[in-house]
Backbone as CSV, one residue per row, in Angstrom:
resi,resn,N_x,N_y,N_z,CA_x,CA_y,CA_z,C_x,C_y,C_z
1,MET,12.881,134.780,229.977,12.273,135.448,228.836,13.281,136.368,228.127
2,LYS,14.044,137.134,228.918,15.025,138.038,228.326,16.068,137.274,227.537
3,ALA,16.481,136.109,228.077,17.492,135.300,227.391,16.959,134.795,226.056
4,ILE,15.696,134.355,226.045,15.077,133.875,224.807,14.971,135.005,223.796
5,ALA,14.525,136.177,224.255,14.368,137.336,223.364,15.717,137.741,222.760
6,LYS,16.763,137.788,223.594,18.092,138.157,223.102,18.613,137.132,222.098
7,LYS,18.410,135.861,222.415,18.864,134.789,221.520,18.156,134.870,220.172
8,GLU,16.841,135.084,220.204,16.078,135.165,218.959,16.434,136.408,218.163
9,LEU,16.588,137.529,218.858,16.942,138.773,218.173,18.313,138.646,217.523
10,ARG,19.240,137.998,218.232,20.574,137.779,217.667,20.493,136.874,216.440
11,SER,19.620,135.855,216.504,19.517,134.914,215.386,18.972,135.588,214.124
12,TYR,18.137,136.609,214.300,17.611,137.324,213.136,18.731,138.010,212.365
13,PHE,19.765,138.456,213.091,20.836,139.204,212.446,22.107,138.374,212.243
14,LEU,22.076,137.118,212.685,23.139,136.190,212.329,22.772,135.422,211.066
15,SER,21.519,135.570,210.652,21.037,134.986,209.405,20.557,136.134,208.510
16,PRO,20.272,135.856,207.255,19.847,136.955,206.351,18.443,137.484,206.648
17,ILE,17.657,136.791,207.472,16.242,137.130,207.637,16.041,138.571,208.086
18,GLY,16.728,138.960,209.157,16.562,140.311,209.689,16.985,141.371,208.684
19,TYR,18.106,141.127,208.017,18.620,142.106,207.057,17.715,142.203,205.828
20,VAL,17.210,141.060,205.365,16.314,141.062,204.211,15.034,141.824,204.539
21,PHE,14.451,141.535,205.704,13.212,142.207,206.100,13.414,143.716,206.201
22,LEU,14.439,144.131,206.955,14.698,145.560,207.122,15.063,146.212,205.787
23,GLY,15.875,145.529,205.001,16.313,146.085,203.731,15.155,146.325,202.776
24,VAL,14.278,145.339,202.642,13.146,145.461,201.726,12.187,146.548,202.200
25,ILE,11.836,146.521,203.498,10.893,147.506,204.028,11.446,148.925,203.889
26,LEU,12.702,149.126,204.266,13.282,150.468,204.207,13.520,150.923,202.771
27,PHE,13.813,150.001,201.875,13.941,150.355,200.459,12.615,150.873,199.920
28,LEU,11.528,150.179,200.245,10.204,150.609,199.774,9.804,151.942,200.402
29,PHE,10.097,152.097,201.697,9.839,153.387,202.338,10.601,154.496,201.616
30,GLY,11.882,154.250,201.353,12.705,155.250,200.679,12.175,155.595,199.304
31,LEU,11.693,154.579,198.601,11.153,154.792,197.258,9.923,155.699,197.302
32,TYR,9.028,155.429,198.254,7.807,156.242,198.357,8.111,157.643,198.891
33,PHE,9.065,157.757,199.813,9.445,159.083,200.309,10.069,159.915,199.188
34,TYR,10.831,159.264,198.329,11.427,159.963,197.197,10.342,160.515,196.271
35,GLN,9.280,159.730,196.068,8.174,160.195,195.244,7.481,161.407,195.867
36,VAL,7.361,161.393,197.210,6.773,162.540,197.909,7.626,163.777,197.697
37,LEU,8.953,163.613,197.765,9.861,164.741,197.555,9.750,165.277,196.129
38,ARG,9.570,164.391,195.178,9.429,164.823,193.786,8.129,165.591,193.578
39,ILE,7.068,165.144,194.249,5.782,165.846,194.155,5.875,167.197,194.845
40,GLY,6.644,167.230,195.969,6.839,168.481,196.691,5.720,168.818,197.648
41,SER,4.985,167.809,198.119,3.884,168.048,199.055,3.913,167.011,200.174
42,SER,4.077,167.477,201.416,4.137,166.574,202.553,2.768,165.986,202.904
43,SER,1.711,166.473,202.260,0.371,165.962,202.544,0.215,164.511,202.112
44,TYR,1.159,164.015,201.292,1.090,162.632,200.823,1.776,161.649,201.783
45,LEU,2.411,162.149,202.846,3.132,161.258,203.756,2.234,160.214,204.409
46,PRO,1.025,160.566,204.886,0.157,159.521,205.440,-0.163,158.422,204.426
47,GLU,-0.239,158.794,203.135,-0.497,157.792,202.104,0.680,156.835,201.959
48,VAL,1.894,157.347,202.196,3.074,156.477,202.168,2.926,155.381,203.219
49,TYR,2.537,155.777,204.427,2.375,154.788,205.492,1.198,153.865,205.218
50,GLY,0.148,154.387,204.578,-0.981,153.544,204.221,-0.579,152.456,203.237
51,THR,0.241,152.830,202.250,0.726,151.855,201.270,1.714,150.888,201.899
52,MET,2.629,151.427,202.704,3.643,150.593,203.337,3.043,149.659,204.384
53,PHE,1.920,150.061,204.948,1.228,149.193,205.902,0.886,147.857,205.245
54,ILE,0.370,147.917,204.018,0.006,146.686,203.311,1.252,145.859,203.003
55,TRP,2.316,146.531,202.526,3.563,145.810,202.246,4.120,145.150,203.512
56,SER,4.070,145.884,204.619,4.608,145.363,205.877,3.885,144.095,206.301
57,MET,2.547,144.103,206.161,1.771,142.924,206.542,2.095,141.729,205.648
58,MET,2.467,142.016,204.393,2.832,140.939,203.477,4.177,140.299,203.834
59,PHE,5.087,141.116,204.384,6.431,140.620,204.679,6.599,140.091,206.109
60,LEU,5.633,140.361,206.975,5.756,139.893,208.364,5.915,138.379,208.496
61,PRO,5.289,137.553,207.627,5.506,136.098,207.745,6.971,135.684,207.676
62,ILE,7.825,136.532,207.068,9.261,136.228,207.025,9.827,136.160,208.443
63,LEU,9.314,137.021,209.326,9.824,137.064,210.691,9.307,135.918,211.551
64,THR,8.100,135.465,211.285,7.475,134.486,212.186,7.568,133.046,211.706
65,MET,7.893,132.832,210.434,7.799,131.481,209.874,8.721,130.473,210.566
66,ARG,9.860,130.957,211.089,10.825,130.035,211.689,10.717,129.953,213.203
67,SER,9.811,130.704,213.797,9.771,130.834,215.257,9.802,129.492,215.975
68,PHE,8.849,128.616,215.645,8.801,127.295,216.275,8.941,126.169,215.264
69,SER,8.585,126.415,214.002,8.687,125.360,212.998,10.136,124.917,212.817
70,ASP,11.066,125.873,212.873,12.484,125.549,212.731,12.973,124.722,213.915
71,GLU,12.489,125.058,215.113,12.849,124.295,216.315,12.355,122.852,216.195
72,THR,11.128,122.689,215.701,10.557,121.346,215.558,11.298,120.545,214.497
73,ARG,11.587,121.184,213.376,12.263,120.491,212.276,13.658,120.036,212.672
74,ASN,14.359,120.865,213.437,15.732,120.538,213.845,15.795,119.770,215.166
75,HIS,14.615,119.455,215.721,14.508,118.712,216.980,15.200,119.416,218.150
76,THR,15.210,120.741,218.094,15.765,121.507,219.216,14.665,121.989,220.155
77,ASP,13.417,121.665,219.786,12.299,122.116,220.607,12.274,121.427,221.963
78,GLN,12.759,120.162,222.003,12.761,119.444,223.276,13.728,120.082,224.266
79,GLY,14.892,120.502,223.755,15.841,121.186,224.623,15.291,122.511,225.116
80,LEU,14.557,123.185,224.243,13.952,124.466,224.602,12.886,124.278,225.670
81,LEU,12.073,123.222,225.509,10.974,122.987,226.445,11.449,122.477,227.801
82,THR,12.631,121.862,227.827,13.156,121.369,229.102,14.083,122.383,229.778
83,ALA,14.260,123.531,229.137,15.089,124.590,229.734,14.364,125.194,230.932
84,PRO,15.129,125.769,231.862,14.505,126.355,233.069,13.824,127.696,232.781
85,VAL,12.947,127.673,231.796,12.192,128.863,231.405,10.739,128.451,231.253
86,SER,9.830,129.279,231.700,8.409,128.953,231.569,8.010,128.969,230.102
87,VAL,6.969,128.214,229.787,6.468,128.180,228.415,6.041,129.579,227.985
88,GLY,5.389,130.304,228.878,4.984,131.670,228.577,6.175,132.552,228.266
89,GLY,7.282,132.348,229.018,8.501,133.116,228.779,9.107,132.817,227.418
90,ILE,9.058,131.548,227.006,9.574,131.154,225.693,8.780,131.827,224.580
91,VAL,7.461,131.742,224.695,6.579,132.299,223.662,6.722,133.820,223.589
92,PHE,6.677,134.476,224.758,6.750,135.935,224.752,8.125,136.416,224.312
93,GLY,9.172,135.657,224.637,10.517,136.028,224.212,10.643,136.009,222.695
94,LYS,10.091,134.981,222.060,10.123,134.901,220.601,9.268,135.997,219.970
95,PHE,8.111,136.257,220.579,7.249,137.332,220.084,7.967,138.674,220.187
96,LEU,8.592,138.927,221.317,9.252,140.206,221.547,10.384,140.430,220.558
97,ALA,11.140,139.379,220.238,12.250,139.509,219.290,11.738,139.886,217.895
98,ALA,10.690,139.179,217.432,10.122,139.474,216.112,9.520,140.879,216.081
99,PHE,8.843,141.250,217.158,8.237,142.578,217.212,9.307,143.665,217.211
100,CYS,10.427,143.433,217.879,11.516,144.414,217.918,12.069,144.678,216.518
101,VAL,12.214,143.613,215.715,12.711,143.800,214.342,11.735,144.657,213.548
102,PHE,10.433,144.375,213.693,9.416,145.167,213.001,9.427,146.611,213.501
103,ALA,9.555,146.788,214.812,9.572,148.135,215.392,10.798,148.915,214.935
104,ILE,11.933,148.232,214.764,13.142,148.887,214.257,12.884,149.442,212.861
105,ALA,12.225,148.642,212.019,11.903,149.093,210.662,11.007,150.329,210.689
106,MET,9.976,150.302,211.534,9.063,151.438,211.621,9.769,152.665,212.204
107,GLY,10.649,152.435,213.183,11.385,153.544,213.785,12.338,154.203,212.800
108,LEU,13.042,153.382,212.017,13.977,153.930,211.038,13.252,154.694,209.933
109,SER,12.007,154.309,209.660,11.243,155.022,208.627,10.988,156.471,209.026
110,LEU,11.002,156.747,210.327,10.739,158.108,210.799,11.904,159.056,210.548
111,LEU,13.087,158.506,210.252,14.243,159.371,209.989,13.973,160.281,208.793
112,SER,13.379,159.718,207.748,13.056,160.533,206.562,12.014,161.590,206.905
113,ILE,11.062,161.227,207.770,10.028,162.178,208.184,10.660,163.356,208.921
114,VAL,11.600,163.056,209.813,12.264,164.109,210.583,13.008,165.057,209.645
115,ILE,13.685,164.498,208.638,14.412,165.332,207.672,13.439,166.215,206.896
116,ILE,12.329,165.640,206.452,11.328,166.407,205.697,10.721,167.507,206.563
117,SER,10.625,167.250,207.889,10.003,168.235,208.788,10.797,169.540,208.863
118,PHE,12.104,169.507,208.491,12.906,170.726,208.494,12.507,171.685,207.359
119,PHE,11.845,171.129,206.353,11.505,171.930,205.170,10.003,172.124,204.993
120,SER,9.207,171.438,205.804,7.754,171.524,205.627,7.051,171.253,206.954
121,SER,5.886,171.855,207.132,5.081,171.568,208.322,4.316,170.267,208.087
122,LEU,4.320,169.390,209.100,3.741,168.058,208.945,2.558,167.854,209.878
123,GLY,1.660,166.978,209.482,0.555,166.572,210.355,1.011,165.406,211.202
124,TRP,1.698,165.721,212.302,2.321,164.677,213.116,1.311,163.703,213.721
125,ALA,0.102,164.191,214.007,-0.916,163.308,214.604,-1.219,162.135,213.675
126,MET,-1.375,162.426,212.379,-1.667,161.362,211.419,-0.460,160.448,211.212
127,ILE,0.731,161.036,211.191,1.939,160.227,210.985,2.161,159.284,212.162
128,ILE,2.110,159.830,213.384,2.277,158.984,214.570,1.146,157.970,214.671
129,GLY,-0.073,158.386,214.290,-1.207,157.462,214.291,-0.971,156.292,213.358
130,ASN,-0.445,156.577,212.168,-0.128,155.506,211.217,0.918,154.558,211.776
131,VAL,1.951,155.111,212.420,3.021,154.287,212.970,2.491,153.413,214.118
132,VAL,1.757,154.033,215.040,1.214,153.285,216.180,0.227,152.216,215.707
133,GLY,-0.641,152.587,214.755,-1.587,151.618,214.207,-0.876,150.446,213.544
134,SER,0.190,150.739,212.792,0.962,149.679,212.129,1.626,148.773,213.152
135,LEU,2.143,149.361,214.229,2.793,148.564,215.267,1.792,147.636,215.967
136,LEU,0.606,148.152,216.248,-0.423,147.340,216.905,-0.906,146.218,215.981
137,TYR,-1.189,146.574,214.738,-1.619,145.582,213.752,-0.508,144.544,213.554
138,GLY,0.730,145.034,213.437,1.860,144.130,213.260,2.047,143.198,214.437
139,ALA,1.863,143.715,215.658,1.988,142.876,216.850,0.967,141.748,216.822
140,ALA,-0.265,142.073,216.418,-1.312,141.048,216.327,-0.954,140.003,215.276
141,MET,-0.448,140.445,214.128,-0.086,139.506,213.069,1.113,138.650,213.461
142,ILE,2.050,139.223,214.191,3.205,138.460,214.661,2.757,137.364,215.623
143,ALA,1.832,137.701,216.523,1.309,136.704,217.465,0.603,135.575,216.719
144,ILE,-0.176,135.931,215.692,-0.858,134.916,214.885,0.160,134.064,214.134
145,GLY,1.176,134.713,213.567,2.205,133.989,212.822,2.990,133.031,213.699
146,ILE,3.296,133.438,214.922,4.018,132.564,215.849,3.160,131.352,216.210
147,PHE,1.856,131.581,216.401,0.957,130.463,216.685,0.924,129.478,215.525
148,ILE,0.803,130.000,214.301,0.781,129.126,213.124,2.096,128.362,213.008
149,SER,3.215,129.029,213.314,4.526,128.381,213.259,4.627,127.218,214.246
150,SER,3.906,127.324,215.369,3.947,126.248,216.373,3.161,125.019,215.940
151,LEU,2.366,125.162,214.868,1.513,124.057,214.419,2.169,123.182,213.366
152,THR,3.308,123.629,212.813,3.938,122.896,211.722,5.452,122.938,211.860
153,GLN,6.118,121.984,211.215,7.581,122.002,211.207,8.139,122.527,209.889
154,SER,7.246,122.973,209.007,7.667,123.521,207.720,7.593,125.036,207.752
155,GLN,8.729,125.687,207.526,8.755,127.147,207.488,7.914,127.683,206.326
156,ILE,7.954,126.987,205.193,7.192,127.428,204.024,5.702,127.373,204.308
157,THR,5.258,126.278,204.927,3.841,126.148,205.277,3.425,127.244,206.244
158,ALA,4.273,127.515,207.239,3.973,128.559,208.220,3.887,129.921,207.550
159,ALA,4.824,130.208,206.636,4.847,131.509,205.961,3.624,131.689,205.071
160,ILE,3.295,130.654,204.277,2.154,130.754,203.364,0.850,130.871,204.141
161,SER,0.727,130.110,205.232,-0.491,130.156,206.041,-0.670,131.529,206.681
162,THR,0.410,132.076,207.220,0.340,133.407,207.828,0.034,134.463,206.780
163,PHE,0.627,134.314,205.605,0.351,135.235,204.502,-1.129,135.186,204.117
164,GLY,-1.681,133.966,204.062,-3.094,133.804,203.730,-4.002,134.455,204.764
165,VAL,-3.670,134.285,206.038,-4.451,134.918,207.104,-4.353,136.428,207.003
166,SER,-3.149,136.931,206.696,-2.941,138.372,206.562,-3.810,138.949,205.450
167,ILE,-3.853,138.257,204.304,-4.690,138.699,203.179,-6.161,138.699,203.578
168,LEU,-6.581,137.626,204.248,-7.987,137.513,204.668,-8.380,138.649,205.595
169,LEU,-7.513,138.981,206.549,-7.824,140.038,207.512,-7.832,141.417,206.864
170,LEU,-7.087,141.560,205.762,-7.085,142.840,205.048,-8.369,143.076,204.265
171,VAL,-8.992,141.982,203.807,-10.165,142.133,202.923,-11.468,141.701,203.579
172,ILE,-11.414,141.255,204.840,-12.616,140.703,205.461,-13.737,141.723,205.585
173,ASN,-13.371,142.995,205.756,-14.427,144.021,205.830,-15.110,144.218,204.481
174,GLN,-14.378,143.944,203.381,-14.990,144.007,202.055,-15.933,142.830,201.841
175,LEU,-15.572,141.678,202.427,-16.438,140.511,202.318,-17.761,140.724,203.039
176,SER,-17.726,141.533,204.113,-18.943,141.763,204.893,-20.029,142.439,204.056
177,SER,-19.606,143.228,203.057,-20.585,143.911,202.202,-21.300,142.937,201.267
178,LEU,-20.725,141.740,201.093,-21.331,140.741,200.218,-22.296,139.828,200.962
179,VAL,-22.269,139.930,202.302,-23.128,139.076,203.128,-24.460,139.769,203.360
180,THR,-25.536,139.029,203.134,-26.875,139.618,203.302,-27.356,139.576,204.747
181,ASN,-26.846,138.618,205.512,-27.249,138.508,206.913,-26.577,139.626,207.721
182,SER,-27.399,140.481,208.348,-26.856,141.643,209.059,-26.007,141.244,210.260
183,ALA,-26.383,140.172,210.941,-25.632,139.730,212.123,-24.227,139.277,211.728
184,ILE,-24.143,138.483,210.648,-22.842,138.007,210.172,-22.011,139.167,209.645
185,SER,-22.669,140.085,208.945,-21.967,141.255,208.419,-21.380,142.097,209.547
186,SER,-22.146,142.274,210.615,-21.662,143.038,211.773,-20.496,142.337,212.440
187,LEU,-20.569,140.995,212.514,-19.489,140.217,213.115,-18.208,140.357,212.303
188,LEU,-18.330,140.283,210.980,-17.151,140.422,210.110,-16.532,141.805,210.248
189,ASN,-17.365,142.821,210.336,-16.855,144.179,210.533,-16.166,144.327,211.877
190,TRP,-16.704,143.640,212.888,-16.141,143.745,214.238,-14.754,143.125,214.308
191,ILE,-14.564,141.972,213.619,-13.267,141.295,213.687,-12.301,141.791,212.616
192,SER,-12.756,142.697,211.760,-11.899,143.209,210.691,-10.728,144.008,211.268
193,PHE,-9.513,143.548,211.005,-8.327,144.269,211.460,-8.218,145.609,210.752
194,ASN,-8.584,145.624,209.473,-8.450,146.845,208.697,-9.358,147.952,209.228
195,SER,-10.582,147.585,209.612,-11.510,148.579,210.172,-10.972,149.134,211.483
196,ARG,-10.323,148.280,212.272,-9.732,148.721,213.538,-8.523,149.617,213.312
197,TYR,-7.848,149.398,212.203,-6.630,150.166,211.907,-6.937,151.560,211.356
198,GLN,-8.038,151.692,210.619,-8.345,152.929,209.900,-8.376,154.192,210.774
199,PRO,-8.954,154.162,212.003,-8.955,155.397,212.808,-7.558,155.969,213.051
200,PHE,-6.560,155.087,213.172,-5.188,155.549,213.428,-4.654,156.349,212.243
201,THR,-5.088,156.000,211.029,-4.601,156.713,209.847,-5.104,158.145,209.811
202,LYS,-6.141,158.433,210.583,-6.684,159.797,210.659,-6.186,160.534,211.905
203,GLY,-5.253,159.899,212.625,-4.716,160.516,213.834,-5.606,160.320,215.047
204,ILE,-6.542,159.363,214.966,-7.453,159.089,216.080,-6.974,157.842,216.813
205,PHE,-6.611,158.006,218.078,-6.119,156.874,218.861,-7.317,156.232,219.574
206,ASN,-7.940,155.313,218.854,-9.167,154.664,219.315,-8.844,153.629,220.383
207,LEU,-9.375,153.840,221.595,-9.070,152.942,222.713,-9.570,151.529,222.453
208,SER,-10.764,151.405,221.873,-11.317,150.071,221.614,-10.449,149.298,220.625
209,SER,-9.868,150.001,219.640,-8.986,149.341,218.671,-7.687,148.899,219.340
210,ILE,-7.155,149.736,220.231,-5.935,149.377,220.956,-6.170,148.130,221.795
211,VAL,-7.290,148.118,222.517,-7.637,146.953,223.353,-7.839,145.717,222.480
212,PHE,-8.475,145.902,221.320,-8.728,144.784,220.406,-7.417,144.139,219.960
213,PHE,-6.483,144.949,219.462,-5.216,144.402,218.973,-4.415,143.740,220.098
214,LEU,-4.374,144.374,221.261,-3.648,143.785,222.391,-4.311,142.487,222.846
215,SER,-5.625,142.423,222.750,-6.341,141.195,223.114,-6.012,140.070,222.145
216,VAL,-5.925,140.402,220.844,-5.552,139.398,219.845,-4.154,138.856,220.146
217,VAL,-3.231,139.759,220.481,-1.872,139.343,220.849,-1.919,138.380,222.032
218,ALA,-2.652,138.747,223.077,-2.737,137.927,224.283,-3.343,136.559,223.993
219,VAL,-4.409,136.526,223.202,-5.094,135.273,222.903,-4.184,134.319,222.139
220,PHE,-3.509,134.809,221.110,-2.696,133.913,220.282,-1.388,133.515,220.968
221,LEU,-0.859,134.376,221.810,0.306,133.958,222.601,-0.106,132.898,223.615
222,PHE,-1.302,133.040,224.181,-1.825,132.038,225.112,-2.024,130.699,224.398
223,LEU,-2.609,130.738,223.183,-2.824,129.499,222.424,-1.499,128.833,222.067
224,THR,-0.507,129.643,221.720,0.819,129.096,221.411,1.427,128.442,222.638
225,ALA,1.288,129.087,223.788,1.817,128.530,225.040,1.145,127.209,225.370
226,ARG,-0.177,127.124,225.145,-0.894,125.882,225.416,-0.442,124.773,224.462
227,LYS,-0.166,125.147,223.200,0.333,124.170,222.238,1.689,123.625,222.675
228,LEU,2.558,124.518,223.127,3.878,124.078,223.598,3.768,123.253,224.873
229,GLU,2.826,123.650,225.725,2.618,122.916,226.981,2.224,121.478,226.694
230,SER,1.386,121.292,225.669,0.982,119.937,225.312,2.176,119.122,224.813
231,LYS,3.097,119.780,224.100,4.312,119.095,223.651,5.201,118.713,224.819
232,ARG,5.286,119.622,225.796,6.128,119.364,226.957,5.651,118.133,227.707
233,TRP,4.352,118.028,227.902,3.808,116.892,228.659,3.795,115.599,227.858
234,SER,3.777,115.724,226.521,3.798,114.503,225.694,5.218,113.961,225.538
């Protein structure tokens, strides 16, 4: 697993993908932090993370689109599947590499916060809550994106499909208000990623939301492993 994770992490930075993702995310963070400095009020910092959360979810498909689709297209998946590594290790290694790139972006965003903290008192609970919530939400989306990537050999198809799922999960709680059936509406609210994320933006570390996101990660990594297992046996 460690070998797969290192190989994938290295590949992100041997190609433009890692640099493009980090560059775009950090540029947008810098732009919004600059606006906060111009306003002169640190109370807007949680709003920066709220806005960047949406941007981050839009760009995450860049990290996951090539996870397995590129292997299938280049016919290197057979070599990967016959390597002395468990299928679970392969899947988790790829997930860990993509998550590390996302975590690096979120970690670097805190540098501006630390600098601002020298000149203003900050609500650290809300800031850390936003970061932790984004990491959990991002981990779930990365797991979903990796699963989608295992279903196709086209990176574009994988990216667009993951992007579509990301949009759906962002607005699904709004769709629940349009449903007249209370049972279906409750179900949509329950599976809404956005509803699970919102407590973190208020500095509330909701245990049920943490378990929910980690469960989504586990389920989709398991499904990806089963998909690869079927390829191995075929």
